[in-house]
Each structure stands twice: as structure tokens, then as C-alpha cells.
Chimera marker file (.cmm) of the C-alpha trace (Angstrom):
<marker_set name="trace">
<marker id="1" x="-4.696" y="17.341" z="-11.844" r="1" g="1" b="0" radius="0.5"/>
<marker id="2" x="-1.225" y="18.521" z="-9.775" r="1" g="1" b="0" radius="0.5"/>
<marker id="3" x="1.169" y="15.434" z="-9.507" r="1" g="1" b="0" radius="0.5"/>
<marker id="4" x="1.633" y="14.641" z="-5.774" r="1" g="1" b="0" radius="0.5"/>
<marker id="5" x="5.343" y="14.982" z="-4.467" r="1" g="1" b="0" radius="0.5"/>
<marker id="6" x="4.808" y="12.942" z="-1.352" r="1" g="1" b="0" radius="0.5"/>
<marker id="7" x="7.088" y="10.051" z="-0.295" r="1" g="1" b="0" radius="0.5"/>
<marker id="8" x="3.751" y="7.939" z="0.467" r="1" g="1" b="0" radius="0.5"/>
<marker id="9" x="0.771" y="8.373" z="-1.751" r="1" g="1" b="0" radius="0.5"/>
<marker id="10" x="-2.578" y="6.496" z="-2.248" r="1" g="1" b="0" radius="0.5"/>
<marker id="11" x="-4.251" y="5.527" z="-5.132" r="1" g="1" b="0" radius="0.5"/>
<marker id="12" x="-7.554" y="4.116" z="-6.078" r="1" g="1" b="0" radius="0.5"/>
<marker id="13" x="-7.593" y="2.383" z="-9.317" r="1" g="1" b="0" radius="0.5"/>
<marker id="14" x="-11.017" y="1.258" z="-10.345" r="1" g="1" b="0" radius="0.5"/>
<marker id="15" x="-11.801" y="-1.794" z="-12.333" r="1" g="1" b="0" radius="0.5"/>
<marker id="16" x="-14.805" y="-2.650" z="-14.597" r="1" g="1" b="0" radius="0.5"/>
<marker id="17" x="-15.510" y="-5.952" z="-16.574" r="1" g="1" b="0" radius="0.5"/>
<marker id="18" x="-18.651" y="-7.695" z="-17.833" r="1" g="1" b="0" radius="0.5"/>
<marker id="19" x="-16.666" y="-10.781" z="-17.094" r="1" g="1" b="0" radius="0.5"/>
<marker id="20" x="-15.491" y="-11.657" z="-13.236" r="1" g="1" b="0" radius="0.5"/>
<marker id="21" x="-12.985" y="-14.117" z="-14.490" r="1" g="1" b="0" radius="0.5"/>
<marker id="22" x="-11.044" y="-11.320" z="-16.246" r="1" g="1" b="0" radius="0.5"/>
<marker id="23" x="-11.132" y="-9.334" z="-13.013" r="1" g="1" b="0" radius="0.5"/>
<marker id="24" x="-10.105" y="-12.319" z="-10.929" r="1" g="1" b="0" radius="0.5"/>
<marker id="25" x="-7.186" y="-13.022" z="-13.529" r="1" g="1" b="0" radius="0.5"/>
<marker id="26" x="-5.569" y="-9.264" z="-12.258" r="1" g="1" b="0" radius="0.5"/>
<marker id="27" x="-6.535" y="-10.029" z="-8.774" r="1" g="1" b="0" radius="0.5"/>
<marker id="28" x="-4.768" y="-13.133" z="-8.692" r="1" g="1" b="0" radius="0.5"/>
<marker id="29" x="-1.231" y="-11.375" z="-9.746" r="1" g="1" b="0" radius="0.5"/>
<marker id="30" x="-1.605" y="-8.003" z="-7.495" r="1" g="1" b="0" radius="0.5"/>
<marker id="31" x="0.376" y="-9.621" z="-4.542" r="1" g="1" b="0" radius="0.5"/>
<marker id="32" x="3.136" y="-10.329" z="-6.878" r="1" g="1" b="0" radius="0.5"/>
<marker id="33" x="3.102" y="-7.348" z="-9.196" r="1" g="1" b="0" radius="0.5"/>
<marker id="34" x="1.932" y="-4.475" z="-6.213" r="1" g="1" b="0" radius="0.5"/>
<marker id="35" x="3.502" y="-6.310" z="-3.095" r="1" g="1" b="0" radius="0.5"/>
<marker id="36" x="6.801" y="-8.176" z="-4.389" r="1" g="1" b="0" radius="0.5"/>
<marker id="37" x="8.002" y="-6.141" z="-7.296" r="1" g="1" b="0" radius="0.5"/>
<marker id="38" x="7.040" y="-2.640" z="-6.461" r="1" g="1" b="0" radius="0.5"/>
<marker id="39" x="6.803" y="-2.833" z="-2.415" r="1" g="1" b="0" radius="0.5"/>
<marker id="40" x="3.523" y="-1.167" z="-2.111" r="1" g="1" b="0" radius="0.5"/>
<marker id="41" x="0.488" y="-2.221" z="0.054" r="1" g="1" b="0" radius="0.5"/>
<marker id="42" x="-3.438" y="-2.413" z="-0.964" r="1" g="1" b="0" radius="0.5"/>
<marker id="43" x="-6.598" y="-3.622" z="-0.161" r="1" g="1" b="0" radius="0.5"/>
<marker id="44" x="-9.462" y="-4.800" z="-2.950" r="1" g="1" b="0" radius="0.5"/>
<marker id="45" x="-12.776" y="-3.325" z="-2.854" r="1" g="1" b="0" radius="0.5"/>
<marker id="46" x="-15.945" y="-4.483" z="-4.269" r="1" g="1" b="0" radius="0.5"/>
<marker id="47" x="-18.761" y="-1.965" z="-4.019" r="1" g="1" b="0" radius="0.5"/>
<marker id="48" x="-22.241" y="-2.706" z="-5.132" r="1" g="1" b="0" radius="0.5"/>
<marker id="49" x="-21.773" y="-1.069" z="-8.700" r="1" g="1" b="0" radius="0.5"/>
<marker id="50" x="-20.318" y="-3.993" z="-9.920" r="1" g="1" b="0" radius="0.5"/>
<marker id="51" x="-17.024" y="-2.374" z="-10.177" r="1" g="1" b="0" radius="0.5"/>
<marker id="52" x="-13.572" y="-3.589" z="-8.403" r="1" g="1" b="0" radius="0.5"/>
<marker id="53" x="-11.624" y="-0.987" z="-6.463" r="1" g="1" b="0" radius="0.5"/>
<marker id="54" x="-7.923" y="-1.254" z="-5.713" r="1" g="1" b="0" radius="0.5"/>
<marker id="55" x="-6.826" y="1.150" z="-3.023" r="1" g="1" b="0" radius="0.5"/>
<marker id="56" x="-3.226" y="1.050" z="-2.647" r="1" g="1" b="0" radius="0.5"/>
<marker id="57" x="-0.227" y="3.021" z="-1.074" r="1" g="1" b="0" radius="0.5"/>
<marker id="58" x="3.433" y="3.653" z="-1.606" r="1" g="1" b="0" radius="0.5"/>
<marker id="59" x="5.790" y="5.883" z="-3.575" r="1" g="1" b="0" radius="0.5"/>
<marker id="60" x="4.068" y="7.591" z="-6.425" r="1" g="1" b="0" radius="0.5"/>
<marker id="61" x="6.465" y="6.358" z="-9.388" r="1" g="1" b="0" radius="0.5"/>
<marker id="62" x="5.390" y="2.875" z="-8.113" r="1" g="1" b="0" radius="0.5"/>
<marker id="63" x="2.019" y="3.347" z="-7.721" r="1" g="1" b="0" radius="0.5"/>
<marker id="64" x="1.907" y="4.884" z="-11.343" r="1" g="1" b="0" radius="0.5"/>
<marker id="65" x="3.685" y="2.074" z="-12.595" r="1" g="1" b="0" radius="0.5"/>
<marker id="66" x="1.344" y="-0.686" z="-10.862" r="1" g="1" b="0" radius="0.5"/>
<marker id="67" x="-1.525" y="1.063" z="-12.502" r="1" g="1" b="0" radius="0.5"/>
<marker id="68" x="0.091" y="0.987" z="-15.774" r="1" g="1" b="0" radius="0.5"/>
<marker id="69" x="0.683" y="-2.774" z="-15.418" r="1" g="1" b="0" radius="0.5"/>
<marker id="70" x="-3.048" y="-3.317" z="-14.697" r="1" g="1" b="0" radius="0.5"/>
<marker id="71" x="-4.310" y="-1.190" z="-17.490" r="1" g="1" b="0" radius="0.5"/>
<marker id="72" x="-1.758" y="-3.004" z="-20.203" r="1" g="1" b="0" radius="0.5"/>
<marker id="73" x="-2.294" y="-6.327" z="-18.896" r="1" g="1" b="0" radius="0.5"/>
<marker id="74" x="-6.054" y="-6.233" z="-18.532" r="1" g="1" b="0" radius="0.5"/>
<marker id="75" x="-7.865" y="-3.142" z="-20.325" r="1" g="1" b="0" radius="0.5"/>
<marker id="76" x="-10.188" y="-2.991" z="-17.592" r="1" g="1" b="0" radius="0.5"/>
<marker id="77" x="-9.005" y="-0.062" z="-15.791" r="1" g="1" b="0" radius="0.5"/>
<marker id="78" x="-11.703" y="2.843" z="-15.906" r="1" g="1" b="0" radius="0.5"/>
<marker id="79" x="-9.930" y="5.156" z="-13.385" r="1" g="1" b="0" radius="0.5"/>
<marker id="80" x="-7.200" y="6.028" z="-11.528" r="1" g="1" b="0" radius="0.5"/>
<marker id="81" x="-6.785" y="8.568" z="-8.770" r="1" g="1" b="0" radius="0.5"/>
<marker id="82" x="-3.721" y="9.724" z="-7.293" r="1" g="1" b="0" radius="0.5"/>
<marker id="83" x="-4.492" y="11.241" z="-3.451" r="1" g="1" b="0" radius="0.5"/>
<marker id="84" x="-2.849" y="12.319" z="-0.519" r="1" g="1" b="0" radius="0.5"/>
<marker id="85" x="-2.227" y="9.424" z="2.169" r="1" g="1" b="0" radius="0.5"/>
<marker id="86" x="-4.581" y="11.311" z="4.345" r="1" g="1" b="0" radius="0.5"/>
<marker id="87" x="-7.278" y="10.871" z="2.089" r="1" g="1" b="0" radius="0.5"/>
<marker id="88" x="-7.025" y="7.206" z="1.475" r="1" g="1" b="0" radius="0.5"/>
<marker id="89" x="-9.739" y="4.830" z="2.288" r="1" g="1" b="0" radius="0.5"/>
<marker id="90" x="-9.261" y="3.302" z="5.967" r="1" g="1" b="0" radius="0.5"/>
<marker id="91" x="-8.922" y="-0.241" z="5.175" r="1" g="1" b="0" radius="0.5"/>
<marker id="92" x="-6.352" y="-2.836" z="6.121" r="1" g="1" b="0" radius="0.5"/>
<marker id="93" x="-3.421" y="-2.538" z="3.677" r="1" g="1" b="0" radius="0.5"/>
<marker id="94" x="-1.278" y="-5.659" z="2.972" r="1" g="1" b="0" radius="0.5"/>
<marker id="95" x="1.280" y="-6.625" z="0.121" r="1" g="1" b="0" radius="0.5"/>
<marker id="96" x="-1.219" y="-9.471" z="-0.395" r="1" g="1" b="0" radius="0.5"/>
<marker id="97" x="-3.985" y="-7.227" z="-1.417" r="1" g="1" b="0" radius="0.5"/>
<marker id="98" x="-6.899" y="-8.798" z="0.509" r="1" g="1" b="0" radius="0.5"/>
<marker id="99" x="-10.466" y="-8.177" z="0.199" r="1" g="1" b="0" radius="0.5"/>
<marker id="100" x="-11.556" y="-5.520" z="2.457" r="1" g="1" b="0" radius="0.5"/>
<marker id="101" x="-14.357" y="-6.310" z="4.806" r="1" g="1" b="0" radius="0.5"/>
<marker id="102" x="-17.543" y="-3.848" z="4.054" r="1" g="1" b="0" radius="0.5"/>
<marker id="103" x="-20.197" y="-2.814" z="6.775" r="1" g="1" b="0" radius="0.5"/>
<marker id="104" x="-22.673" y="-4.287" z="4.399" r="1" g="1" b="0" radius="0.5"/>
<marker id="105" x="-21.536" y="-7.624" z="3.113" r="1" g="1" b="0" radius="0.5"/>
<marker id="106" x="-24.873" y="-7.945" z="0.858" r="1" g="1" b="0" radius="0.5"/>
<marker id="107" x="-23.522" y="-5.051" z="-1.061" r="1" g="1" b="0" radius="0.5"/>
<marker id="108" x="-20.584" y="-6.922" z="-2.569" r="1" g="1" b="0" radius="0.5"/>
<marker id="109" x="-22.428" y="-9.182" z="-4.817" r="1" g="1" b="0" radius="0.5"/>
<marker id="110" x="-19.190" y="-9.885" z="-6.706" r="1" g="1" b="0" radius="0.5"/>
<marker id="111" x="-17.023" y="-10.623" z="-3.818" r="1" g="1" b="0" radius="0.5"/>
<marker id="112" x="-17.472" y="-14.385" z="-3.073" r="1" g="1" b="0" radius="0.5"/>
<marker id="113" x="-17.475" y="-15.095" z="-6.848" r="1" g="1" b="0" radius="0.5"/>
<marker id="114" x="-14.211" y="-13.018" z="-7.145" r="1" g="1" b="0" radius="0.5"/>
<marker id="115" x="-12.772" y="-15.151" z="-4.020" r="1" g="1" b="0" radius="0.5"/>
<marker id="116" x="-13.730" y="-18.215" z="-5.677" r="1" g="1" b="0" radius="0.5"/>
<marker id="117" x="-12.250" y="-17.425" z="-8.569" r="1" g="1" b="0" radius="0.5"/>
<marker id="118" x="-8.725" y="-16.651" z="-7.356" r="1" g="1" b="0" radius="0.5"/>
<marker id="119" x="-8.324" y="-19.011" z="-4.682" r="1" g="1" b="0" radius="0.5"/>
<marker id="120" x="-5.455" y="-21.334" z="-4.914" r="1" g="1" b="0" radius="0.5"/>
<marker id="121" x="-6.324" y="-25.205" z="-4.301" r="1" g="1" b="0" radius="0.5"/>
<marker id="122" x="-4.773" y="-26.450" z="-1.368" r="1" g="1" b="0" radius="0.5"/>
<marker id="123" x="-1.397" y="-28.438" z="-1.857" r="1" g="1" b="0" radius="0.5"/>
<marker id="124" x="-0.759" y="-26.498" z="-5.187" r="1" g="1" b="0" radius="0.5"/>
<marker id="125" x="2.438" y="-23.888" z="-4.889" r="1" g="1" b="0" radius="0.5"/>
<marker id="126" x="3.203" y="-21.610" z="-7.682" r="1" g="1" b="0" radius="0.5"/>
<marker id="127" x="6.673" y="-20.896" z="-8.395" r="1" g="1" b="0" radius="0.5"/>
<marker id="128" x="5.940" y="-17.882" z="-10.678" r="1" g="1" b="0" radius="0.5"/>
<marker id="129" x="3.804" y="-14.859" z="-10.669" r="1" g="1" b="0" radius="0.5"/>
<marker id="130" x="1.697" y="-16.278" z="-13.834" r="1" g="1" b="0" radius="0.5"/>
<marker id="131" x="-0.928" y="-17.674" z="-11.679" r="1" g="1" b="0" radius="0.5"/>
<marker id="132" x="-3.262" y="-20.683" z="-12.362" r="1" g="1" b="0" radius="0.5"/>
<marker id="133" x="-5.997" y="-20.750" z="-14.733" r="1" g="1" b="0" radius="0.5"/>
<link id1="1" id2="2" r="1" g="1" b="0" radius="0.2"/>
<link id1="2" id2="3" r="1" g="1" b="0" radius="0.2"/>
<link id1="3" id2="4" r="1" g="1" b="0" radius="0.2"/>
<link id1="4" id2="5" r="1" g="1" b="0" radius="0.2"/>
<link id1="5" id2="6" r="1" g="1" b="0" radius="0.2"/>
<link id1="6" id2="7" r="1" g="1" b="0" radius="0.2"/>
<link id1="7" id2="8" r="1" g="1" b="0" radius="0.2"/>
<link id1="8" id2="9" r="1" g="1" b="0" radius="0.2"/>
<link id1="9" id2="10" r="1" g="1" b="0" radius="0.2"/>
<link id1="10" id2="11" r="1" g="1" b="0" radius="0.2"/>
<link id1="11" id2="12" r="1" g="1" b="0" radius="0.2"/>
<link id1="12" id2="13" r="1" g="1" b="0" radius="0.2"/>
<link id1="13" id2="14" r="1" g="1" b="0" radius="0.2"/>
<link id1="14" id2="15" r="1" g="1" b="0" radius="0.2"/>
<link id1="15" id2="16" r="1" g="1" b="0" radius="0.2"/>
<link id1="16" id2="17" r="1" g="1" b="0" radius="0.2"/>
<link id1="17" id2="18" r="1" g="1" b="0" radius="0.2"/>
<link id1="18" id2="19" r="1" g="1" b="0" radius="0.2"/>
<link id1="19" id2="20" r="1" g="1" b="0" radius="0.2"/>
<link id1="20" id2="21" r="1" g="1" b="0" radius="0.2"/>
<link id1="21" id2="22" r="1" g="1" b="0" radius="0.2"/>
<link id1="22" id2="23" r="1" g="1" b="0" radius="0.2"/>
<link id1="23" id2="24" r="1" g="1" b="0" radius="0.2"/>
<link id1="24" id2="25" r="1" g="1" b="0" radius="0.2"/>
<link id1="25" id2="26" r="1" g="1" b="0" radius="0.2"/>
<link id1="26" id2="27" r="1" g="1" b="0" radius="0.2"/>
<link id1="27" id2="28" r="1" g="1" b="0" radius="0.2"/>
<link id1="28" id2="29" r="1" g="1" b="0" radius="0.2"/>
<link id1="29" id2="30" r="1" g="1" b="0" radius="0.2"/>
<link id1="30" id2="31" r="1" g="1" b="0" radius="0.2"/>
<link id1="31" id2="32" r="1" g="1" b="0" radius="0.2"/>
<link id1="32" id2="33" r="1" g="1" b="0" radius="0.2"/>
<link id1="33" id2="34" r="1" g="1" b="0" radius="0.2"/>
<link id1="34" id2="35" r="1" g="1" b="0" radius="0.2"/>
<link id1="35" id2="36" r="1" g="1" b="0" radius="0.2"/>
<link id1="36" id2="37" r="1" g="1" b="0" radius="0.2"/>
<link id1="37" id2="38" r="1" g="1" b="0" radius="0.2"/>
<link id1="38" id2="39" r="1" g="1" b="0" radius="0.2"/>
<link id1="39" id2="40" r="1" g="1" b="0" radius="0.2"/>
<link id1="40" id2="41" r="1" g="1" b="0" radius="0.2"/>
<link id1="41" id2="42" r="1" g="1" b="0" radius="0.2"/>
<link id1="42" id2="43" r="1" g="1" b="0" radius="0.2"/>
<link id1="43" id2="44" r="1" g="1" b="0" radius="0.2"/>
<link id1="44" id2="45" r="1" g="1" b="0" radius="0.2"/>
<link id1="45" id2="46" r="1" g="1" b="0" radius="0.2"/>
<link id1="46" id2="47" r="1" g="1" b="0" radius="0.2"/>
<link id1="47" id2="48" r="1" g="1" b="0" radius="0.2"/>
<link id1="48" id2="49" r="1" g="1" b="0" radius="0.2"/>
<link id1="49" id2="50" r="1" g="1" b="0" radius="0.2"/>
<link id1="50" id2="51" r="1" g="1" b="0" radius="0.2"/>
<link id1="51" id2="52" r="1" g="1" b="0" radius="0.2"/>
<link id1="52" id2="53" r="1" g="1" b="0" radius="0.2"/>
<link id1="53" id2="54" r="1" g="1" b="0" radius="0.2"/>
<link id1="54" id2="55" r="1" g="1" b="0" radius="0.2"/>
<link id1="55" id2="56" r="1" g="1" b="0" radius="0.2"/>
<link id1="56" id2="57" r="1" g="1" b="0" radius="0.2"/>
<link id1="57" id2="58" r="1" g="1" b="0" radius="0.2"/>
<link id1="58" id2="59" r="1" g="1" b="0" radius="0.2"/>
<link id1="59" id2="60" r="1" g="1" b="0" radius="0.2"/>
<link id1="60" id2="61" r="1" g="1" b="0" radius="0.2"/>
<link id1="61" id2="62" r="1" g="1" b="0" radius="0.2"/>
<link id1="62" id2="63" r="1" g="1" b="0" radius="0.2"/>
<link id1="63" id2="64" r="1" g="1" b="0" radius="0.2"/>
<link id1="64" id2="65" r="1" g="1" b="0" radius="0.2"/>
<link id1="65" id2="66" r="1" g="1" b="0" radius="0.2"/>
<link id1="66" id2="67" r="1" g="1" b="0" radius="0.2"/>
<link id1="67" id2="68" r="1" g="1" b="0" radius="0.2"/>
<link id1="68" id2="69" r="1" g="1" b="0" radius="0.2"/>
<link id1="69" id2="70" r="1" g="1" b="0" radius="0.2"/>
<link id1="70" id2="71" r="1" g="1" b="0" radius="0.2"/>
<link id1="71" id2="72" r="1" g="1" b="0" radius="0.2"/>
<link id1="72" id2="73" r="1" g="1" b="0" radius="0.2"/>
<link id1="73" id2="74" r="1" g="1" b="0" radius="0.2"/>
<link id1="74" id2="75" r="1" g="1" b="0" radius="0.2"/>
<link id1="75" id2="76" r="1" g="1" b="0" radius="0.2"/>
<link id1="76" id2="77" r="1" g="1" b="0" radius="0.2"/>
<link id1="77" id2="78" r="1" g="1" b="0" radius="0.2"/>
<link id1="78" id2="79" r="1" g="1" b="0" radius="0.2"/>
<link id1="79" id2="80" r="1" g="1" b="0" radius="0.2"/>
<link id1="80" id2="81" r="1" g="1" b="0" radius="0.2"/>
<link id1="81" id2="82" r="1" g="1" b="0" radius="0.2"/>
<link id1="82" id2="83" r="1" g="1" b="0" radius="0.2"/>
<link id1="83" id2="84" r="1" g="1" b="0" radius="0.2"/>
<link id1="84" id2="85" r="1" g="1" b="0" radius="0.2"/>
<link id1="85" id2="86" r="1" g="1" b="0" radius="0.2"/>
<link id1="86" id2="87" r="1" g="1" b="0" radius="0.2"/>
<link id1="87" id2="88" r="1" g="1" b="0" radius="0.2"/>
<link id1="88" id2="89" r="1" g="1" b="0" radius="0.2"/>
<link id1="89" id2="90" r="1" g="1" b="0" radius="0.2"/>
<link id1="90" id2="91" r="1" g="1" b="0" radius="0.2"/>
<link id1="91" id2="92" r="1" g="1" b="0" radius="0.2"/>
<link id1="92" id2="93" r="1" g="1" b="0" radius="0.2"/>
<link id1="93" id2="94" r="1" g="1" b="0" radius="0.2"/>
<link id1="94" id2="95" r="1" g="1" b="0" radius="0.2"/>
<link id1="95" id2="96" r="1" g="1" b="0" radius="0.2"/>
<link id1="96" id2="97" r="1" g="1" b="0" radius="0.2"/>
<link id1="97" id2="98" r="1" g="1" b="0" radius="0.2"/>
<link id1="98" id2="99" r="1" g="1" b="0" radius="0.2"/>
<link id1="99" id2="100" r="1" g="1" b="0" radius="0.2"/>
<link id1="100" id2="101" r="1" g="1" b="0" radius="0.2"/>
<link id1="101" id2="102" r="1" g="1" b="0" radius="0.2"/>
<link id1="102" id2="103" r="1" g="1" b="0" radius="0.2"/>
<link id1="103" id2="104" r="1" g="1" b="0" radius="0.2"/>
<link id1="104" id2="105" r="1" g="1" b="0" radius="0.2"/>
<link id1="105" id2="106" r="1" g="1" b="0" radius="0.2"/>
<link id1="106" id2="107" r="1" g="1" b="0" radius="0.2"/>
<link id1="107" id2="108" r="1" g="1" b="0" radius="0.2"/>
<link id1="108" id2="109" r="1" g="1" b="0" radius="0.2"/>
<link id1="109" id2="110" r="1" g="1" b="0" radius="0.2"/>
<link id1="110" id2="111" r="1" g="1" b="0" radius="0.2"/>
<link id1="111" id2="112" r="1" g="1" b="0" radius="0.2"/>
<link id1="112" id2="113" r="1" g="1" b="0" radius="0.2"/>
<link id1="113" id2="114" r="1" g="1" b="0" radius="0.2"/>
<link id1="114" id2="115" r="1" g="1" b="0" radius="0.2"/>
<link id1="115" id2="116" r="1" g="1" b="0" radius="0.2"/>
<link id1="116" id2="117" r="1" g="1" b="0" radius="0.2"/>
<link id1="117" id2="118" r="1" g="1" b="0" radius="0.2"/>
<link id1="118" id2="119" r="1" g="1" b="0" radius="0.2"/>
<link id1="119" id2="120" r="1" g="1" b="0" radius="0.2"/>
<link id1="120" id2="121" r="1" g="1" b="0" radius="0.2"/>
<link id1="121" id2="122" r="1" g="1" b="0" radius="0.2"/>
<link id1="122" id2="123" r="1" g="1" b="0" radius="0.2"/>
<link id1="123" id2="124" r="1" g="1" b="0" radius="0.2"/>
<link id1="124" id2="125" r="1" g="1" b="0" radius="0.2"/>
<link id1="125" id2="126" r="1" g="1" b="0" radius="0.2"/>
<link id1="126" id2="127" r="1" g="1" b="0" radius="0.2"/>
<link id1="127" id2="128" r="1" g="1" b="0" radius="0.2"/>
<link id1="128" id2="129" r="1" g="1" b="0" radius="0.2"/>
<link id1="129" id2="130" r="1" g="1" b="0" radius="0.2"/>
<link id1="130" id2="131" r="1" g="1" b="0" radius="0.2"/>
<link id1="131" id2="132" r="1" g="1" b="0" radius="0.2"/>
<link id1="132" id2="133" r="1" g="1" b="0" radius="0.2"/>
</marker_set>
């Protein structure tokens, strides 16, 4: 695939896992690694096929670094696509990497499970990027 030399690029990172807790562990750290450290924005999609997709947008070198971080720390990446900004899925992107709403919420069976696994109980604050386990 030809390298895209655009200032802002979109990336679609697909994760697969047998255990949702492993995926949730990665999702807990997305905002720090992507939004804070690399200055990119993104959203999490949970399609019905049991895979989790991270849609993110930013400078190509930062997106590549982010995808490499996810693969190195999780070993869950099944596919990474770098596409033009115009071809990026139309979902709200934020530096907090929220779950995107789907037209058919029933088609996202892992969404509620993953949300529950990554939420931090109220009253607990985190002072580092390691997350809570």
C-alpha cells in the first residue's frame, strides 16, 4: 500500500481477542496513549462479529506509533489500515476515545461488557497511565 503523506490521516485498527478483559485493558489506556501522548482523536466501534475497531485520526507518524503501541502491549491487533481523512468512518472522534453509537445497539454484544470492564468507580482517580486492574 502506498504511504499517505497527508497532514491528517485516518486509521482503522482492528483488535480480536478470545477474552474481553484483554481488550478492555487496552481500551482503558487509549485516551492516555492516543489522546494525551500522541495528540490524536478516536472512537471505539464494536461490530457484531466480536472484533473491536479503533477509528483514529491524526498525523501519520503518530498513528503508526499508536498502532505499534497497541500491538506491542496487547498482541491483539488483527489489521491496521491507514486511509485518507475523507474515507474515515463518520463517527464522533475525541481524545477520550469513546464508544461510538451504532444504528443497531443489539449488534454490539461486547459493548456493554467492555464498558463495564473499563469504567473506573466514582471517587477513584488515576495519577498515571497504567490503569486499574
